[in-house]
ROSETI-342495 format. One line per 3 residues: number of its first residue (from 1); their letters; for each residue x, y, z of C-alpha. Coordinates in Angstrom, 3 decimals, decimal comma, padded with zeros to 6 digits. Layout:
! ROSETI-342495
NUM> a> X Y Z  ...
***
This chain:
! ROSETI-342495
1> mqt> -032,315 -039,510 010,900  -032,703 -035,898 009,839  -030,331 -033,010 009,180
4> val> -030,541 -029,654 010,954  -028,828 -026,508 009,639  -027,203 -024,223 012,245
7> dfs> -026,395 -020,538 011,748  -024,414 -018,804 014,521  -023,877 -015,512 012,645
10> ack> -026,792 -013,727 014,353  -025,215 -014,203 017,789  -022,806 -011,301 017,366
13> gss> -022,397 -010,677 013,660  -019,245 -012,784 013,254  -017,840 -016,231 013,914
16> isw> -017,780 -017,853 017,341  -014,772 -019,769 018,625  -016,133 -023,320 018,437
19> fcc> -019,060 -025,634 019,068  -019,671 -029,359 019,401  -022,529 -031,729 020,202
22> sta> -022,883 -032,033 023,993  -024,030 -035,592 023,495  -022,095 -036,810 020,495
25> atg> -024,462 -039,605 019,584  -027,786 -039,914 017,808  -030,620 -042,018 019,077
28> vpg> -030,574 -040,387 022,541  -032,482 -037,281 023,630  -030,644 -034,134 022,546
31> gcs> -027,879 -036,111 020,851  -026,354 -035,216 017,509  -023,368 -035,680 015,230
34> ing> -021,684 -032,908 013,239  -021,611 -033,277 009,471  -019,408 -030,304 008,581
37> cng> -018,335 -026,751 009,365  -018,720 -023,536 007,319  -019,619 -025,538 004,231
40> gpl> -016,582 -027,823 004,586  -015,870 -031,186 006,217  -015,674 -031,833 009,961
43> pas> -012,078 -031,565 011,267  -010,512 -034,587 012,939  -010,897 -032,856 016,301
46> gyc> -014,669 -033,312 016,125  -015,213 -029,597 016,726  -016,145 -026,719 014,424
49> dtv> -013,659 -023,852 014,944  -014,275 -020,149 014,147  -017,667 -021,224 012,963
52> lts> -020,524 -019,361 011,311  -022,602 -022,270 009,959  -022,824 -026,038 010,353
55> tvt> -025,145 -029,000 009,873  -025,807 -031,777 012,394  -027,640 -035,084 012,208
58> vty> -030,284 -035,837 014,846  -032,802 -038,630 015,447  -035,835 -038,217 013,228
61> gst> -038,605 -036,404 015,065  -036,298 -034,755 017,614  -037,595 -031,419 018,914
64> svn> -034,351 -030,192 020,499  -030,604 -030,727 020,376  -027,928 -030,090 023,003
67> lqv> -024,931 -028,069 021,790  -021,836 -026,825 023,572  -020,947 -023,367 022,229
70> hdg> -017,937 -021,303 023,272  -016,446 -017,945 022,322  -013,047 -016,858 023,639
73> qis> -010,076 -018,782 025,003  -010,667 -021,288 027,809  -008,224 -020,502 030,618
76> gnt> -005,753 -023,322 031,178  -006,902 -025,372 028,183  -003,985 -024,812 025,850
79> dca> -003,011 -028,256 024,612  -003,509 -027,311 020,987  -001,501 -030,275 019,768
82> tqp> -004,482 -032,494 020,581  -007,345 -029,967 020,728  -006,875 -027,328 018,039
85> hcg> -010,102 -025,556 019,034  -008,796 -024,750 022,522  -007,277 -021,395 021,582
88> gcg> -010,715 -019,863 021,316  -010,230 -017,619 018,329  -013,461 -015,611 018,382
91> gac> -014,598 -013,046 015,852  -012,971 -009,629 016,054  -016,204 -007,869 015,159
94> ggg> -019,484 -007,988 017,043  -022,974 -006,747 016,346  -022,285 -006,176 012,668
97> vcs> -019,800 -003,371 013,414  -016,055 -003,693 013,600  -015,134 -002,717 017,111
100> gls> -011,437 -003,003 016,306  -011,538 -000,516 013,443  -010,692 002,564 015,499
103> tag> -007,715 000,793 017,076  -006,632 -000,312 013,618  -006,662 003,293 012,378
106> fps> -009,858 003,240 010,329  -012,154 006,292 010,373  -014,528 006,040 013,322
109> cgv> -017,334 008,297 012,167  -019,662 008,382 009,202  -018,638 004,797 008,488
112> tct> -020,517 001,531 008,096  -018,428 -001,574 008,733  -019,340 -005,095 007,701
115> ltg> -017,608 -008,434 007,800  -017,057 -009,832 004,322  -016,293 -013,345 005,573
118> att> -015,773 -015,451 008,661  -013,178 -014,304 011,175  -010,466 -016,942 011,260
121> clv> -007,516 -017,969 013,379  -004,049 -017,697 011,906  -001,175 -019,514 013,583
124> eps> 002,437 -018,770 012,725  003,560 -021,811 010,713  006,708 -022,269 012,806
127> ana> 008,522 -020,528 015,641  009,500 -016,975 014,614  008,483 -017,598 010,994
130> fdn> 006,872 -014,158 010,755  010,173 -012,500 011,645  010,732 -012,844 007,904
133> sft> 008,746 -010,253 005,946  008,390 -012,511 002,924  006,759 -015,243 005,043
136> wrs> 003,888 -013,223 006,496  003,264 -011,519 003,186  003,133 -014,893 001,426
139> vla> 000,707 -016,258 004,018  -001,640 -013,287 003,573  -001,456 -013,644 -000,192
142> nly> -002,095 -017,401 -000,178  -004,816 -017,550 002,499  -006,596 -014,226 002,035
145> scy> -005,614 -013,078 -001,486  -004,204 -010,015 000,286  -001,137 -008,483 -001,305
148> vkp> 000,471 -005,725 000,764  001,845 -002,697 -001,054  005,005 -001,040 000,318
151> tng> 005,258 002,703 000,905  008,749 003,963 000,090  010,040 000,433 000,634
154> vyl> 008,312 -000,011 004,022  005,209 -002,123 004,688  002,889 000,096 006,740
157> afn> -000,466 -000,625 008,365  -003,599 001,242 007,333  -002,871 003,978 009,883
160> gvt> 000,255 004,894 007,913  002,445 004,625 011,007  002,708 001,027 012,259
163> nld> 005,479 -000,985 010,605  003,923 -004,327 009,669  007,248 -006,170 009,760
166> tfw> 007,544 -005,125 013,415  003,917 -006,012 014,181  004,202 -009,567 012,851
169> ana> 007,639 -010,173 014,354  006,787 -008,906 017,850  003,253 -010,349 017,987
172> aqg> 002,469 -008,283 021,098  -000,694 -009,671 022,679  -003,659 -007,316 022,308
175> stv> -002,177 -005,231 019,472  -004,344 -004,672 016,407  -003,629 -003,388 012,912
178> gis> -005,592 -002,695 009,780  -004,103 -003,896 006,505  -004,964 -002,632 003,034
181> cyd> -005,110 -005,496 000,539  -004,311 -005,094 -003,152  -004,501 -007,381 -006,147
184> stl> -001,417 -009,309 -007,188  -000,224 -006,408 -009,361  -000,412 -004,006 -006,374
187> ttl> -002,489 -001,550 -008,415  -006,080 -002,067 -007,208  -007,220 -001,850 -003,579
190> tsy> -009,483 -004,875 -003,081  -010,263 -005,249 000,641  -009,080 -004,758 004,219
193> lvv> -008,046 -007,060 007,055  -008,208 -006,321 010,781  -005,571 -008,478 012,503
196> svl> -005,346 -008,883 016,287  -002,700 -010,732 018,293  -004,187 -013,387 020,580
199> ptp> -002,705 -015,201 023,585  -000,259 -017,864 022,429  -000,990 -021,355 023,822
202> dny> 001,958 -022,396 025,985  002,696 -025,636 024,210  001,865 -024,838 020,630
205> cgl> 005,347 -024,500 019,088  006,436 -022,741 022,265  005,897 -019,102 023,116
208> scg> 007,714 -018,049 019,946  004,697 -018,916 017,803  002,283 -016,064 017,088
211> yfs> -001,476 -016,588 017,212  -003,742 -014,132 015,370  -007,380 -013,348 014,672
214> vap> -007,970 -012,205 011,084  -011,211 -010,440 010,140  -011,883 -009,499 006,502
217> vay> -013,853 -006,253 006,536  -015,292 -003,575 004,306  -016,054 -000,051 005,388
220> tpg> -018,209 002,445 003,556  -018,275 006,159 004,378  -021,781 007,441 005,010
223> ack> -023,330 010,502 003,363  -022,712 012,646 006,469  -019,447 012,906 008,345
226> ctg> -019,398 013,131 012,100  -018,713 016,345 013,938  -015,333 017,569 015,095
229> dta> -013,233 017,022 011,975  -010,182 019,172 011,311  -009,656 020,363 007,755
232> wgf> -006,612 021,937 006,105  -006,015 023,586 002,791  -004,456 020,684 000,920
235> ptk> -003,257 019,849 -002,605  -005,661 017,918 -004,792  -004,734 014,431 -005,958
238> aql> -003,927 015,816 -009,401  -001,702 018,533 -007,929  000,213 015,984 -005,849
241> gty> 000,856 013,916 -008,948  003,451 011,217 -008,298  003,623 012,275 -004,638
244> ygs> 000,041 011,139 -004,014  000,125 008,484 -001,261  003,739 009,306 -000,384
247> tvn> 004,909 009,903 003,192  007,339 012,615 002,091  007,623 015,431 004,651
250> tei> 009,820 017,865 002,738  008,786 020,604 000,303  007,477 019,421 -003,059
253> kla> 006,520 021,307 -006,215  002,848 020,866 -007,089  001,536 020,095 -010,565
256> vtd> -000,601 023,255 -010,729  -002,211 024,080 -014,070  -003,953 027,367 -013,172
259> agf> -002,884 030,170 -015,515  -000,108 032,250 -013,994  000,821 029,688 -011,346
262> tdk> 002,605 026,939 -013,293  005,785 025,971 -011,396  004,903 028,610 -008,788
265> vyw> 003,248 026,584 -006,006  004,919 024,326 -003,426  003,511 022,173 -000,634
268> npr> 005,165 021,695 002,750  003,500 018,805 004,630  003,622 018,851 008,392
271> qqt> 005,693 016,137 010,073  003,287 013,190 010,179  002,275 011,795 013,567
274> tsa> -000,749 009,897 014,864  -002,348 013,134 016,095  -001,025 015,955 013,895
277> wgg> -001,204 016,575 010,183  -001,692 019,432 007,721  000,796 021,764 006,106
280> ffr> 001,255 025,026 004,233  001,758 026,301 000,706  004,625 028,428 -000,549
283> ilp> 003,529 030,520 -003,515  005,741 032,501 -005,872  004,466 035,627 -007,681
286> ptt> 002,040 034,688 -010,469  003,063 035,609 -013,978  -000,342 037,179 -014,583
289> sga> -001,725 039,933 -012,343  -005,037 038,989 -010,774  -004,598 035,274 -011,537
292> tlt> -006,647 032,858 -009,413  -005,182 029,731 -007,819  -007,451 026,804 -006,903
295> lgi> -006,414 024,441 -004,106  -008,123 021,599 -002,255  -009,425 021,180 001,297
298> cag> -009,004 017,829 003,052  -010,914 016,961 006,240  -010,029 014,185 008,677
301> cgq> -006,977 013,263 006,600  -004,746 011,881 009,346  -001,069 011,291 008,527
304> nsi> -001,656 013,624 005,539  -003,422 010,808 003,693  -006,351 011,920 001,541
307> dkg> -007,713 008,358 001,607  -008,154 008,514 005,381  -010,521 011,474 005,210
310> ytf> -012,645 013,251 002,643  -012,448 016,178 000,267  -014,362 019,197 001,541
313> gng> -016,450 020,505 -001,339  -014,599 021,934 -004,302  -011,724 023,423 -002,319
316> ftv> -010,838 027,104 -002,193  -009,328 029,815 -004,362  -006,843 032,571 -003,630
319> tft> -006,421 035,696 -005,724  -003,637 038,101 -004,742  -004,787 041,712 -004,877
322> nfa> -001,276 042,864 -003,935  001,243 040,027 -003,853  004,159 042,135 -002,621
325> egn> 002,159 043,295 000,413  000,643 039,864 001,082  -002,982 040,837 000,398
328> sti> -005,450 038,394 -001,094  -009,089 037,421 -001,544  -009,867 033,866 -000,486
331> vik> -013,043 032,011 -001,452  -014,253 028,693 -000,066  -015,907 027,491 -003,247
334> glp> -019,518 026,448 -003,647  -020,301 022,864 -002,661  -021,418 020,130 -005,071
337> aga> -025,154 020,066 -005,772  -027,109 018,767 -002,779  -024,169 018,904 -000,358
340> sav> -024,169 020,876 002,889  -021,522 021,811 005,439  -021,143 023,595 008,752
343> vtn> -017,796 025,233 009,579  -017,522 026,311 013,202  -014,157 028,062 012,935
346> aqi> -011,683 029,201 010,303  -008,093 030,435 010,520  -005,734 031,782 007,860
349> yqq> -001,964 032,109 007,912  -000,568 034,377 005,194  002,927 035,775 005,689
352> fia> 006,417 036,083 004,245  008,000 033,322 006,360  006,953 029,718 006,985
355> ppt> 004,523 029,336 009,919  006,535 029,343 013,178  003,597 027,477 014,754
358> fap> 000,908 025,061 013,579  -001,484 026,159 016,334  -004,327 027,667 014,250
361> gqf> -005,403 029,909 017,121  -002,074 031,732 016,778  -002,510 032,513 013,069
364> ktf> -004,247 035,804 013,909  -000,912 037,032 015,276  000,424 037,009 011,726
367> taf> -002,578 037,594 009,484  -005,607 039,878 009,487  -008,720 038,679 007,717
370> sgt> -012,215 040,010 007,202  -015,399 039,033 005,431  -017,311 035,858 006,250
373> pvp> -014,961 033,076 007,348  -016,839 032,595 010,637  -018,429 035,554 012,423
376> tgt> -018,087 035,184 016,183  -020,516 032,567 017,413  -022,056 032,102 013,956
379> plt> -021,179 028,920 012,029  -020,520 029,195 008,328  -023,220 027,358 006,351
382> syp> -023,473 029,207 003,039  -021,037 028,794 000,140  -019,223 030,214 -001,719
385> atf> -017,826 032,183 001,225  -015,508 035,096 000,493  -013,064 036,875 002,780
388> tas> -009,827 038,818 002,574  -006,449 038,098 004,172  -003,518 040,458 004,771
391> ald> -000,032 039,813 006,132  000,516 041,896 009,284  003,655 044,006 009,689
394> ils> 005,011 042,549 012,944  008,769 042,563 012,104  009,646 039,773 014,550
397> ysd> 008,084 036,938 016,491  009,486 034,999 019,450  008,485 031,718 021,041
400> ktg> 010,255 028,858 022,812  011,863 027,774 019,531  013,519 031,142 018,901
403> tyt> 013,023 034,597 017,427  011,881 035,025 013,831  012,508 038,115 011,690
406> ipt> 009,570 038,747 009,366  009,990 040,839 006,198  007,366 043,514 005,567
409> tat> 007,091 042,648 001,875  007,431 039,502 -000,199  010,948 038,151 -000,796
412> ang> 012,191 035,724 -003,439  010,656 032,946 -001,321  007,160 034,280 -002,039
415> vyl> 004,103 034,108 000,233  003,363 031,318 002,717  -000,283 030,303 003,074
418> alh> -002,182 027,896 005,333  -005,946 027,421 005,706  -007,455 025,629 008,714
421> ldv> -011,137 024,809 009,295  -013,072 023,172 012,133  -015,834 021,228 010,384
424> gsy> -019,018 020,763 012,375  -020,566 018,486 009,758  -020,311 017,668 006,088
427> cta> -022,951 015,847 004,059  -022,757 014,796 000,448  -025,779 014,843 -001,827
***
């Protein structure tokens, strides 16, 4: 007899559902017997499930072996009590890229995705067990060393929107989430899981038992980001302080250390949705005339999460030449050495009331600017880029939400500022 090593990983870059020997006997042409699966023993079923590698024994001198290989669920074959492999839990990722990442809320451009282990099947241990938050969290911790960190007391998926308690309890077929995994102290991000709900076999603990595909993945941003990103003037991580990573959507005071602006700068995040993010600053008069305030720029930061996007260069500065009149000089700062960027459009809102609209194309109704933000038809490629902004005297503004009275000079509320950029591309060194 001789042993043959099998490696299925090249088929699609992840595990296949199962395989077995077509002729489960040695000594006959094409026959074989399975020794083990994925480095472990052969299950009692006689099949290797969610398999990447295996070894089989064949008759010495054999030149071929007959294998039965399957990926995906076999229609009608759902008697998992006697054939655990029948569910057909295939890999969630194919071709070395994670096709489910976009659905799970991961960035879809400038990203390399790789599997860090075999995709496995996860079956709810008993009917409706995952209705209990502690149960699914314990299972992830025990099987995948994945500890899920709550956000303001709620366990959210990677996209910052999906409630994981609801996902596991409902187990809606076809739904997919990304999960950020931390160490047991919930301080260090260690890995990610992409979890998809599979069809539940009819007679495996009834239809109340969830059936899942779990793919451990890693994603690495590339040097260049894809086109079409939206960027907003945004607080830096240091300025957010204890609010970093929070889903708060009310005004917060920023931890600004620039001379003249201590305790003078506030951030108002936009109501977070799956398709809208951003916000505006409220700035009180600086204590020093001509003081310069430095703020960040975040691109692709959906749900107002810095970790979902990237920091554009070194941010921007604003220096008020006449605070009371709402006049300032704004500079998109020079990029880090070796970096390059193309900005195809830029809009500034600078006024004495909060923005009545978050449509950047409407900002010109409220603010005049000049200089080099983006000349018509000419992308901005050189940095630092300097331009001026001035609050327009328009007295009132009306839209479907109502009529707004706009002061002609700064009030005790200060100046409201928003910066919006359309980023054509951004490449690090």
